[in-house]
Every structure is written in structure tokens, then in C-alpha cells.
MARMARZA-416590 format. One record per residue (C-alpha): residue number from 1; x, y, z. Coordinates in steps of 0.001 Angstrom, whole numbers, plus 500000, padded with zeros to 6 digits. Layout:
REM MARMARZA-416590
   pos       c1       c2       c3
   NUM        X        Y        Z
...
END
This chain:
REM MARMARZA-416590
   pos       c1       c2       c3
     1   321305   460940   566945
     2   320260   459357   563833
     3   322827   457687   561452
     4   323013   458521   557964
     5   323274   455566   555501
     6   325832   456629   552871
     7   323809   454855   549911
     8   320882   457047   550648
     9   323040   460256   550365
    10   324541   459069   547390
    11   321333   458875   545567
    12   321546   462693   545431
    13   323826   462436   542470
    14   323484   464438   539192
    15   325618   465605   536407
    16   329186   466688   537352
    17   330803   469406   535187
    18   334213   468146   535754
    19   333408   464452   535656
    20   331791   463058   532465
    21   331335   459591   533883
    22   329121   461056   536625
    23   327220   462823   534010
    24   326576   459793   532167
    25   325488   457941   535187
    26   323096   460689   536069
    27   321392   460406   532695
    28   321177   456719   532923
    29   319378   457019   536409
    30   317049   459851   535480
    31   316311   459059   531843
    32   317916   461684   529971
    33   317372   465523   529880
    34   318700   468901   528461
    35   322062   470346   528177
    36   322416   473910   527196
    37   325698   475698   526412
    38   325687   479216   527791
    39   328068   481616   525900
    40   327951   484769   527905
    41   329129   488043   526724
    42   331983   489467   528707
    43   329770   492381   530000
    44   327276   489617   531136
    45   330384   487648   532966
    46   331680   490682   534527
    47   328210   491538   535719
    48   327875   488022   537255
    49   331093   487418   538858
    50   332872   490676   539301
    51   335016   490739   536248
    52   335878   488524   533283
    53   333370   485778   534013
    54   335377   484578   537108
    55   333864   483661   540285
    56   335098   484910   543733
    57   337783   482508   543785
    58   339284   483762   540532
    59   338329   480676   538411
    60   336461   480740   535182
    61   332839   479659   535685
    62   331622   476930   533565
    63   329615   478104   530688
    64   327773   474979   529984
    65   324421   475154   531726
    66   324380   471459   532164
    67   326634   472213   535003
    68   323915   474297   536786
    69   320774   472745   535657
    70   319302   469499   534535
    71   315654   468937   533322
    72   314834   465017   533230
    73   312470   463319   530962
    74   309691   463273   533771
    75   309838   467249   534065
    76   311972   467175   537210
    77   314392   470042   537679
    78   317844   469570   539420
    79   319799   472578   540239
    80   323658   472531   541088
    81   325400   475056   542999
    82   328619   475021   544977
    83   326893   477111   547665
    84   326089   475448   551066
    85   323105   475694   553272
    86   323958   476844   556901
    87   320506   478149   558019
    88   320273   481051   555758
    89   317789   479489   553548
    90   319976   479479   550336
    91   318355   476406   549087
    92   314871   477983   549162
    93   316031   481114   547451
    94   317801   479386   544675
    95   315096   477198   544194
    96   312595   480188   543872
    97   314548   482172   541452
    98   314934   479151   539099
    99   311031   478309   539408
   100   310365   481931   538608
   101   312391   481738   535428
   102   311374   478151   534249
   103   307771   478884   535196
   104   307623   475525   537231
   105   306392   475027   540786
   106   309051   475116   543430
   107   308164   471492   544632
   108   309373   470250   541317
   109   312991   471604   541731
   110   315582   469866   543776
   111   318799   471438   544582
   112   322186   469712   545000
   113   324600   472059   547082
   114   328213   471874   548041
   115   329398   468607   546579
   116   332745   469107   544973
   117   332144   466211   542621
   118   328796   467293   541333
   119   328492   471151   541506
   120   330704   473741   539716
   121   333501   475289   541662
   122   332444   478191   543871
   123   334748   480012   546257
   124   332401   479606   549149
   125   329212   480634   551066
   126   330214   483943   552423
   127   330262   487735   551840
   128   326551   487737   551304
   129   327192   486584   547536
   130   324510   483794   547162
   131   321790   486481   546433
   132   323644   488971   544257
   133   325868   486404   542475
   134   324537   482853   542453
   135   320823   483670   541912
   136   321424   485635   538766
   137   323670   482836   537548
   138   320970   480288   538011
   139   318213   482506   536770
   140   320101   482853   533387
   141   320545   479075   533328
   142   316836   478682   533796
   143   315860   481419   531287
   144   318015   479694   528592
   145   316384   476380   529251
   146   312878   477672   529090
   147   313669   479570   525670
   148   315198   476386   524408
   149   312006   474285   525332
   150   310005   477081   523520
   151   311934   476870   520416
   152   311771   472935   520463
   153   307913   473208   520749
   154   307655   475713   517925
   155   309702   473775   515689
   156   308043   470441   516525
   157   304311   472040   516157
   158   305529   474173   513034
   159   304085   477397   514720
   160   305604   480835   515577
   161   307461   481039   518737
   162   305844   484334   519695
   163   302441   482419   519658
   164   303631   480181   522574
   165   303421   480557   526337
   166   304891   478641   529313
   167   303133   477821   532667
   168   303477   475347   535310
   169   306311   473358   533460
   170   304435   473244   530139
   171   304555   475093   526672
   172   301297   476079   525574
   173   299839   476969   522134
   174   296239   478752   522511
   175   295264   478661   519135
   176   295584   474990   518726
   177   294968   474025   522303
   178   298142   471932   522198
   179   300535   471753   525154
   180   303431   469637   526180
   181   305543   469267   529391
   182   309016   470038   529544
   183   309780   466379   530032
   184   307718   465494   526856
   185   309472   468008   524815
   186   313100   467164   525805
   187   312664   463234   525506
   188   315807   462896   527112
   189   317821   464456   524391
   190   320547   467114   524807
   191   319650   470495   523281
   192   322692   472679   522599
   193   321847   476377   522941
   194   323848   479527   523696
   195   322164   482293   525693
   196   321558   485161   523294
   197   323429   488447   524152
   198   321279   490482   526429
   199   319150   487710   527496
   200   316202   488975   529509
   201   315296   487978   532974
   202   311966   488596   534663
   203   311860   491947   536195
   204   311120   491957   539731
   205   307960   493949   539256
   206   306572   490577   537523
   207   307723   488061   539766
   208   305151   485497   540892
   209   307249   483034   542876
   210   310132   485097   543659
   211   309132   487949   545773
   212   306758   485706   547937
   213   307074   483851   551328
   214   307267   480358   550242
   215   308164   477925   553119
   216   311488   476590   553784
   217   312458   473814   551365
   218   312756   470796   553595
   219   311732   472517   556633
   220   309691   469694   558162
   221   313008   467544   558408
   222   314591   470129   560530
   223   311838   470641   562981
   224   310953   466791   563212
   225   314714   465831   563544
   226   314781   464008   560357
   227   317459   466153   558916
   228   320993   464489   558911
   229   324061   466611   559546
   230   327713   465664   559057
   231   327819   464189   562557
   232   325206   461619   561638
   233   326943   460081   558920
   234   327626   456425   559389
   235   329810   454222   557430
   236   330647   450436   557878
   237   333570   450099   560479
   238   333642   453715   561165
   239   335840   454959   564205
   240   335725   457925   566457
   241   338488   460373   566499
   242   339840   462568   569159
   243   342536   465225   569119
   244   345405   466289   571451
   245   344879   469811   571756
   246   347553   472399   573016
   247   346763   474086   576392
   248   347301   477575   575196
   249   347875   479832   571995
   250   351306   479500   570662
   251   352067   476341   572490
   252   354248   473587   571007
   253   354579   469650   571742
   254   357844   469161   573622
   255   357377   465692   574576
   256   355068   462794   573458
   257   354656   459312   574972
   258   351739   457178   573682
   259   352624   453940   575036
   260   349682   453410   577598
   261   347145   454640   574682
   262   348571   452255   572092
   263   348140   449461   574552
   264   344372   450058   574722
   265   342682   447283   572343
   266   341221   448915   569039
   267   343182   452156   569347
   268   345254   453868   566717
   269   347515   456797   567623
   270   349027   459199   564981
   271   351573   461750   565782
   272   352925   463955   562969
   273   354864   466846   564159
   274   352260   469064   566268
   275   349338   466824   564901
   276   348590   464282   567450
   277   345297   462250   567898
   278   343593   458701   568287
   279   341045   456762   566475
   280   338845   454445   568610
   281   335934   452012   568416
   282   333661   454497   570218
   283   333849   457863   572024
   284   334561   456799   575457
   285   337618   454558   574361
   286   339004   457722   572348
   287   338731   459812   575387
   288   340431   457203   577566
   289   343175   456628   575040
   290   343691   460379   574822
   291   343987   460706   578511
   292   346652   458075   578602
   293   348979   460109   576155
   294   351702   461827   578362
   295   352252   465083   576694
   296   354456   467909   577562
   297   354137   471478   576065
   298   356362   474339   575480
   299   354446   477544   576150
   300   355305   481005   574638
   301   354753   484443   576199
   302   351364   485827   575370
   303   349962   489341   576174
   304   347461   489498   578968
   305   343936   490486   578446
   306   344554   494145   580046
   307   347637   494401   577749
   308   345772   493368   574538
   309   345031   496678   573078
   310   348293   498356   573519
   311   349729   495075   572064
   312   347648   495461   568861
   313   348527   498878   568272
   314   352244   498388   568768
   315   352899   494977   567381
   316   353223   494605   563583
   317   351775   491409   561801
   318   355058   489623   561299
   319   355812   487259   558523
   320   352504   485353   558985
   321   350267   488408   559085
   322   348935   490833   556457
   323   351620   493405   556042
   324   351187   497060   555824
   325   348154   499467   555872
   326   345201   500410   553715
   327   343390   503502   553519
   328   341529   506324   551871
   329   342348   510207   551809
   330   340268   512997   550589
   331   340915   516785   551050
   332   342985   517731   554030
   333   342214   516663   557750
   334   344361   519580   558874
   335   342321   522135   556947
   336   339228   520400   558057
   337   340035   520840   561678
   338   341351   524384   561343
   339   337767   525048   559933
   340   335928   523252   562836
   341   334218   525067   565924
   342   334839   522114   567876
   343   337323   519057   567782
   344   336887   515430   569317
   345   339251   512648   569809
   346   338170   509176   570930
   347   339303   505630   571022
   348   337010   502568   570695
   349   337922   499051   571493
   350   336304   495738   570458
   351   337025   492300   572143
   352   337573   488900   570666
   353   334247   486836   570273
   354   333560   483201   569378
   355   331150   482256   566627
   356   329411   479623   569046
   357   327532   477849   566159
   358   324805   475594   567431
   359   326616   472753   565364
   360   330276   472293   566228
   361   332813   471399   563518
   362   332305   467730   562362
   363   333742   465479   559586
   364   333667   461851   558550
   365   336652   460798   556288
   366   336940   457656   554075
   367   339749   456383   551834
   368   338974   454191   549061
   369   341514   452903   546648
   370   343629   456245   547127
   371   340794   458560   546842
   372   339502   460504   549860
   373   335818   461394   550450
   374   334882   463687   553271
   375   331433   464666   554716
   376   331781   467974   556789
   377   329887   471105   557564
   378   332132   473730   555973
   379   331059   477141   554185
   380   333986   476594   551451
   381   333786   473025   550138
   382   336084   473694   547489
   383   338603   475304   549698
   384   338357   472295   552063
   385   339070   470205   549185
   386   342207   471993   548347
   387   343324   471891   552066
   388   342889   468134   551974
   389   344607   467796   548466
   390   347663   470046   549988
   391   347848   468071   553082
   392   348153   464642   551519
   393   349796   465769   548447
   394   347140   464281   546279
   395   345321   465979   543088
   396   342276   467772   544082
   397   340563   465387   541787
   398   341173   462520   544217
   399   339268   464352   546806
   400   335466   464631   547221
   401   334008   467051   549872
   402   330186   466681   550555
   403   328382   469318   552734
   404   325115   468312   554280
   405   323069   471193   555262
   406   325065   472585   558229
   407   323977   474008   561612
   408   325233   477484   561113
   409   328441   479097   560555
   410   328592   483022   560679
   411   331967   483100   558845
   412   333525   480534   561400
   413   333623   477543   559200
   414   335609   478775   556391
   415   338518   476160   557117
   416   338585   472361   557210
   417   340560   471587   560394
   418   338175   468527   561418
   419   338056   467418   557839
   420   341945   467257   557782
   421   341971   465609   561284
   422   339355   463040   560228
   423   341309   462096   557153
   424   344704   461919   558784
   425   343251   459595   561467
   426   341433   457431   558698
   427   344417   456901   556553
   428   346397   455856   559506
   429   343680   453487   560744
   430   342674   452133   557470
   431   338953   452783   558247
   432   336463   455567   558169
   433   336688   458206   561027
   434   334323   460486   562383
   435   335458   463557   564477
   436   332924   465903   566355
   437   334515   468871   568187
   438   333426   469265   571491
   439   332090   472657   572637
   440   335292   473287   574491
   441   337179   472654   571373
   442   334979   474890   569198
   443   335814   477726   571686
   444   339314   477023   571983
   445   340500   475715   568681
   446   338493   477624   566137
   447   339440   481190   564883
   448   337873   484198   566668
   449   336457   487616   565478
   450   339297   489745   565589
   451   339750   492287   568750
   452   340749   495767   567607
   453   341425   499337   568502
   454   339708   502199   566608
   455   341021   505767   567020
   456   338865   508785   565624
   457   339609   512509   565360
   458   337144   514810   564118
   459   335978   518518   563686
   460   332634   519908   563420
   461   331331   523272   562877
   462   328364   524811   565432
   463   325743   524297   562609
   464   326427   520521   562842
   465   328488   519932   559588
   466   331406   517705   560090
   467   334440   519164   558467
   468   337253   516710   559338
   469   337250   512945   559938
   470   340382   511006   560680
   471   339885   507257   561537
   472   342397   504497   562390
   473   341448   500690   562824
   474   343951   498534   564309
   475   343538   494906   563673
   476   340017   494255   563498
   477   339780   494924   559681
   478   338785   497188   556945
   479   335261   496010   556117
   480   332941   499108   555857
   481   335747   501303   557119
   482   334879   504290   554718
   483   332195   506410   555849
   484   329245   507324   553572
   485   328759   510666   555564
   486   329402   513603   553382
   487   332733   514830   554886
   488   335018   516730   552669
   489   338195   516046   554528
   490   339074   512406   555347
   491   342026   510083   556275
   492   340813   506380   557000
   493   343427   503748   557604
   494   343422   500021   558552
   495   346453   498749   560393
   496   347213   494964   560468
   497   348634   493616   563662
   498   349886   490380   565172
   499   347051   488815   566977
   500   347993   486537   570023
   501   344985   484234   568838
   502   343669   482756   565639
   503   341283   485143   564125
   504   339190   485241   560911
   505   335891   485971   559298
   506   332824   486647   561291
   507   329169   487702   560345
   508   329776   491220   558886
   509   333361   490960   559403
   510   334932   494301   560578
   511   331824   496262   559674
   512   330436   495956   563219
   513   333441   497296   564836
   514   333780   500101   562257
   515   330115   500997   562483
   516   330347   500956   566394
   517   333091   503405   566334
   518   331662   505531   563610
   519   328233   505757   564754
   520   329147   506158   568314
   521   331222   509116   567307
   522   328589   510684   565483
   523   326500   510442   568454
   524   329134   512180   570536
   525   329579   514930   567821
   526   325854   515521   567884
   527   325914   515978   571661
   528   328946   518255   571289
   529   326908   520651   569268
   530   323528   520001   570957
   531   321656   518313   568011
   532   319487   515437   567829
   533   321154   512250   566766
   534   319005   511539   563730
   535   319106   515144   562568
   536   322774   515289   563043
   537   323244   512235   560762
   538   320788   513590   558197
   539   322593   516905   558165
   540   325740   515183   556922
   541   324346   512362   554621
   542   323592   512469   550848
   543   323484   509001   550273
   544   319754   508232   549398
   545   319669   504737   550437
   546   321084   505135   553802
   547   318884   508247   554514
   548   315977   506155   553423
   549   316466   503259   555949
   550   317152   505830   558819
   551   313978   507543   557976
   552   312044   504283   557727
   553   313305   503164   561194
   554   312716   506521   562616
   555   309052   506478   561467
   556   308328   503122   562687
   557   309919   503623   565969
   558   308161   507067   566434
   559   311661   508638   567061
   560   310341   512226   567135
   561   307739   511368   569864
   562   310333   509576   572316
   563   310677   510926   575726
   564   313856   509831   577476
   565   313985   510171   581113
   566   315963   508781   584072
   567   316827   505209   583571
   568   315233   504843   580052
   569   316791   505948   576725
   570   316831   505739   572977
   571   319460   505438   570388
   572   319498   505256   566472
   573   322298   504186   564288
   574   322800   503338   560272
   575   325140   501241   558370
   576   325768   499568   555142
   577   327799   496529   553871
   578   327729   494190   551065
   579   325451   496431   548779
   580   322649   496662   551541
   581   321664   499175   554034
   582   320199   499137   557599
   583   319083   501483   560417
   584   318288   500317   563977
   585   316525   502191   566695
   586   316868   501047   570271
   587   315177   501604   573563
   588   316730   500603   576847
   589   316156   500694   580391
   590   318320   500489   583515
   591   317355   497801   585926
   592   317884   498688   589476
   593   319583   498065   591916
   594   322023   495827   589832
   595   322357   498567   587208
   596   321912   495867   584419
   597   320899   497059   580963
   598   317605   495673   579385
   599   316813   496343   575744
   600   313102   496953   575828
   601   312649   497556   571926
   602   314186   497165   568812
   603   313119   498508   565242
   604   315366   497750   562279
   605   314714   499152   558685
   606   316502   497019   556102
   607   317086   497572   552427
   608   318814   494904   549917
   609   317226   495888   546661
   610   314487   493418   545426
   611   313293   491246   548044
   612   313187   487595   547078
   613   311318   486001   550061
   614   310012   488379   552717
   615   309574   486043   555465
   616   313005   484577   555286
   617   314517   488022   554921
   618   313026   489056   558219
   619   314359   485877   559850
   620   317745   486897   558414
   621   317468   490419   559800
   622   316178   489127   563218
   623   318951   486456   563737
   624   321410   489050   562777
   625   320020   491578   565400
   626   319725   488868   568214
   627   323325   488100   567324
   628   324256   491752   567510
   629   322677   491832   571094
   630   325187   489231   572247
   631   328281   491286   570905
   632   326975   494662   572036
   633   326094   493878   575596
   634   328230   490780   577000
   635   330016   488437   574479
   636   333688   488360   574966
   637   336535   485697   574931
   638   338323   486033   578378
   639   341869   484710   578514
   640   345077   484624   580541
   641   348587   483604   579210
   642   347183   482535   576010
   643   344419   480201   577609
   644   340935   480799   576996
   645   339235   480824   580379
   646   335374   480792   579418
   647   335436   478141   576754
   648   331954   476902   577598
   649   328255   478154   577250
   650   328183   478266   581260
   651   330904   481035   581123
   652   330449   482465   577702
   653   327132   484399   577608
   654   325154   484427   574289
   655   321847   486003   574045
   656   318964   484087   576001
   657   315114   484326   575363
   658   314980   486905   578252
   659   317452   489226   576519
   660   315413   489295   573297
   661   313042   492486   573375
   662   310016   492981   570994
   663   311620   493431   567569
   664   309969   495148   564440
   665   311585   494696   561080
   666   310556   497117   558330
   667   311564   495958   554757
   668   312344   498612   552268
   669   311473   496613   548995
   670   313519   498263   546034
   671   312319   496330   542853
   672   314142   498825   540718
   673   317532   497492   542267
   674   319247   493979   541905
   675   318764   491748   544993
   676   321769   491844   547455
   677   322637   489598   550282
   678   321069   489872   553731
   679   323132   487689   555936
   680   325517   490130   557490
   681   324488   493928   557215
   682   321697   493865   559907
   683   324123   493263   562686
   684   326212   496327   562149
   685   323913   498835   563564
   686   322730   497176   566816
   687   325534   498068   569010
   688   325773   501754   568312
   689   321971   502195   568609
   690   322048   500532   572006
   691   325063   502492   573064
   692   323354   505701   572345
   693   320237   504548   574143
   694   322432   503563   577204
   695   323988   507063   577402
   696   320602   508660   577300
   697   319415   506300   579932
   698   322494   506326   582199
   699   324605   509203   581433
   700   327608   506658   580462
   701   328883   506657   577074
   702   330250   502993   576110
   703   333259   503047   573923
   704   334048   499267   574172
   705   332326   496093   572878
   706   330984   494489   574897
   707   329537   497611   576406
   708   328098   496266   579919
   709   329360   492596   580366
   710   328802   493200   584117
   711   326233   495823   584135
   712   327027   499607   584260
   713   329897   500915   586270
   714   328968   502302   589677
END
């Protein structure tokens, strides 16, 4: 791998909202620029951040636009955001929306992401919030800068500002033929300006840069190997770190003897309670030192894989879990069941699955005069800064977290384990330390998507109208747990439980589990009353946006023309999450004689408001669909007595090229609606659509994820 010289990375500096010295140094380097103070109205703040001008982390977002945007004397634009790039093309999207409002070419914009010294606080890159939250924030900053430059030109030239136009980074006065670049107008001066109440942003119907498929910013470096990841960071005197890991979930360190390891030249051994690791001159020496440690572990009883779902239903979360339950009630389920002609009760389950990111966790830590700097791949740089500050009992101002563009996260890189490990070893060794998790560590030590049990009871009239709906989710989560189907009598509850394994966020959160249970149950109800699955859904659906994607997918798939037969089937499912809507149609074939399932076609219709970059949006949709194939068919964590037994790609099956069928993506571009995120929602309809197709093809109704890890049952 190529090594990253830190001084080259440090050249990506800029004004830091929290640190005035960094801001002064930036202006010295780039020759001045513009500072615009943004005073948002409470209404605008609430629209931007969900209430009171606070971001998702509950902190007040800075109102000074120089925290978000800098225009240099040479006309270059630097944009600052605490979001990070993990393959979702956030860097390109944010550059596009700023270019749109500033009327400058995208090539003139540089984005600084995920650096806690240089960018405003951000809760993290999760929940599909970059598009609906950060993009409007930067659009407002860019619009304010544009209007300030127009005012400056009008004042300088003594003309009415209404006679001026902006284009390609210049302010133009057609009557006199005069024009000036943004840099010429700013002359390195700070311009103080508040965003006027009701500041107007360019509507989607007038977009010229946003709404187009511009290529990925810096895309060439990724395909040529030029991009540097956290694992590529090189510092003078850097050591390699290795951690002692417990053999099973819940195991504690009972005995520890590092005498042999400490005798190896150049090795530093660190032990602090359950934390134990080594820092060495190179990877091989670190592995040798780790193997020389004599450790004994105390194991705690854990449920078996066969016992898991009963365990989750019967075991409360305990002191470390989320207590109680959350839910929604409407009407009376008892009355709804009494009004039904037919009733149905089913149980659905979902297994633990791993995030399996292409880039395992990695971190480089360096202590300098008591101040800590960490380079790491994380979705929450400010959250990791807080973890580090807490771990070492130092102020957050003494910690800097820098996130190079990272090789995927899928919700699995919210926490800073590798960062804390590297920092602890670096402090003990007195030298910088790099930690790169192995693939086995990534499977065994990272948190998993929660397993869960979902019980659904329902009632339906003979005409296809659902009259009652009771839905209980145990452990897997409450995301998208409420139904959009128009059912008068509902009782919906999420019940937390104590998980034997670490669990946390995953792409789409629990929306995949809840949609799998809900949409599969809708298929079963349609079968119960003898109706077509699409017709049955539309009969019970008033939500216009969900109807639109179901109809769009069905039209592109030619749903009405399908002809199921032995060994071939079709399925359809719809879903919603994070303000966007999806529908997927699937065709599957049963492969004989092994009775394996092959998906032969997938069509997905997706709507997330106004589309900012159609090509990148299709990439997001297709990436989520491929990921959904794995969770639908075969991905699952296998375990025994708290030990994960398939912690490598040779045993943990992820989708291969041969698993991916022809895919068609239909984008429903709603320019009349605000843009929503797209990274999560497209995954939720894959499993139920494929499950419905499996039932048609083989007569087997899958009610567990994964559905066919070993092929269809005999």
C-alpha cells in the first residue's frame, strides 16, 4: 500500500470555526476571502436541523457562514462539513449544490470533510441525513455568499443590484459590459452579511448543475489506487499495534502473563483491565508478541443459535440495554378481528448479519505535547473525538480526529474502537501507532445488525380490506415499524431485549426486518383472500408516494404480463424510510437438482424528492439492492457458545458477481419535493419481493432471513 505523508494531508487546511488561530493561518495561506454571518430565523433553523437550529447531535449549528464556506482571493471555493465520504458520493453531492447556488464550476470547489479541527460539529454521517440536512445548510451559505458579492459589485460600480447577474464565478453588468470574478470583488476582505429572512434558494426546476450526472469528484484516484485511506497514513517512527481479543462474547480476562512478549526487542505491552495489546516495529513482530502472551479467559454462558429467538423474546435488556417498549395504537384490534372474515397469525425472524465493509477498521494515533491526533475511518468523527476525550480524561479541544475518505461503513463504523486502541498503545509507547483490524477481527469484534423476532396478527375481509393489524418486534428495532397501509385498527410495538452479541446500526436499521415481516404478511393475506399481491396492496393503500413507486415498478417490470410456472415466480414489495419510497419487483428461478434459488431479474422504483445526481443515485440504489440480496438469501452470523464460527469471507457468504441479476432502476424525480437521502431505503423491499417470488416458484413461504442459506428445503 502507498504511504501517506502527513504534511501533504495537512495542506488540506482551512478556517476552523472553533479555533481562530487555524482560521488566521488559513487566510495567510490563501490570501484572504469572505466571511459572511448567517442569522437564520427560528423557522429556517427548525427546517434545517429538526428544531431550534440544532443538528442531529443536539448542538447549535454555527451561524457564521465562514464555518461552512470560504471564497479565496483567487476565486477558489472551499466548503467545510463534518460529514464524511464512505463511498456514497457525499463529496460530489455537496460540491454540486454549492456550485449551483454560487454559479461556479464544480471543478473550482474543494470540500473538507470530517476533520474535527476544521469543520463544524456534526453528529455523524448516518440516517441518510447528508442530502436533506447538510445540502440545504451549504446551499444557504452559498446563496448568502453569492448575494453578498452582488451587493459588493453594485456598490463598487454604483449600479442597481437588479441589473447584475452572476455566471461562472463572475458578477456581470450587461449594460456597461463590466464583470469581475468573485476573487477580484472580495480582495481578501471579510464581508459581514446576515442571510435575509426567507432567503431564496434555486428551485429544482431551474437547476443547471444539481440535477445532473456529473462524475465523482476525485474519482480517478480511487480507480488508479491513488487514494490514501487511514491505513495508508505514515508518520516518522510509527509502530504497528495488535490487540488481544476475547475468544467469545462476554468473556473476561482472568489471567495475563506478558513476560515472553516483553522480552521481544522493540515491543511495548499494554494492559489496562480488559484492554490488552502490543505495539511493535512491524506487523509480524506484533503478531509474534501477541502470540507470546499467556492469557486465560473466563467464559459466561450464552444462548445457542437454536435458542436465540426464544431468548430474545423472553430476556429483558437489563441495565445496559434500552428499557421498556415503544409503540402505536389506533382503533381496537379486537373489534377489527371481529369484523374480519379471515384471520392470520405468523412469526418472522431475522438473523444477525455483519456489515462486512471492504475496508476493515483502521486508525493511526499520535500524541504531541499532550494533544492527540487520530486518523481513522469512521462515520462519526466528533463522536469518536468524544470517545477519545472520555477514555483519556482530556478536553475534546485536545483531540483532533481526521477522516480520510473511507472504504464503506453501512452503519457499522459509528464507534471508535480502533481509534481508542491506537491511542492507548501510542501513549504507552511514546510513538505513533497504527492499528488495522484483520478480517476476522472485523467479524468478531464489530457490532452486528440485530437479530429479531416479529409476530404479526391480522384480520381481513373477503373483499381484501385489512381490518386489524397487530405487530410486535422483539430486539431488531423500531425503524419503519408503523405501516402506511390504511388499516383502521392497529397495535404496533417494539420490545427491547438483551442481545448476546454487540449490535448496532446497519444500512436501513430495522426497516429491513420490519418491511420483510410486513410485506410478507401482506402477501400471505393476499393469498388468503385469493387476490393479486399488487392489487391487494393498492386496495389498502392511500399514501400517494408509496402507490406511485409500486405502480412505477410494476409498469417497468410488466407485472400484469408475468406468467408464473413451475420453478419460476414473481414477487413485489414496497417500502419507505428516511423520507423516501421504494418498490421492488423480483423474478426468481429454482435451480435443479440442488433446489437453489437464483434471482433472474430485479426492477426497483425509487423516489426521494428532487434528484441531485441521477447516475450516483442509481449507484446508491443498485448498491443497496445488491446488499439486500445477501441479507435476503444467505448472509448470517453463525455462532456457538458465544463464538462466531464463520468469521471470514470463505465462510460468510456475501453476494458475488454470479448472484447479481440484471437490474433496472426507475427514478421517480419529484422536483416539487425536497431532496431526501438515498443510502438506506432501497434495501428494504428486496427480501420480501424475493420471498414472494420464491413462494410462487416453489410453494415454500420463507419467513426467516436469510431465506435459503442452504437452498430450498426438500
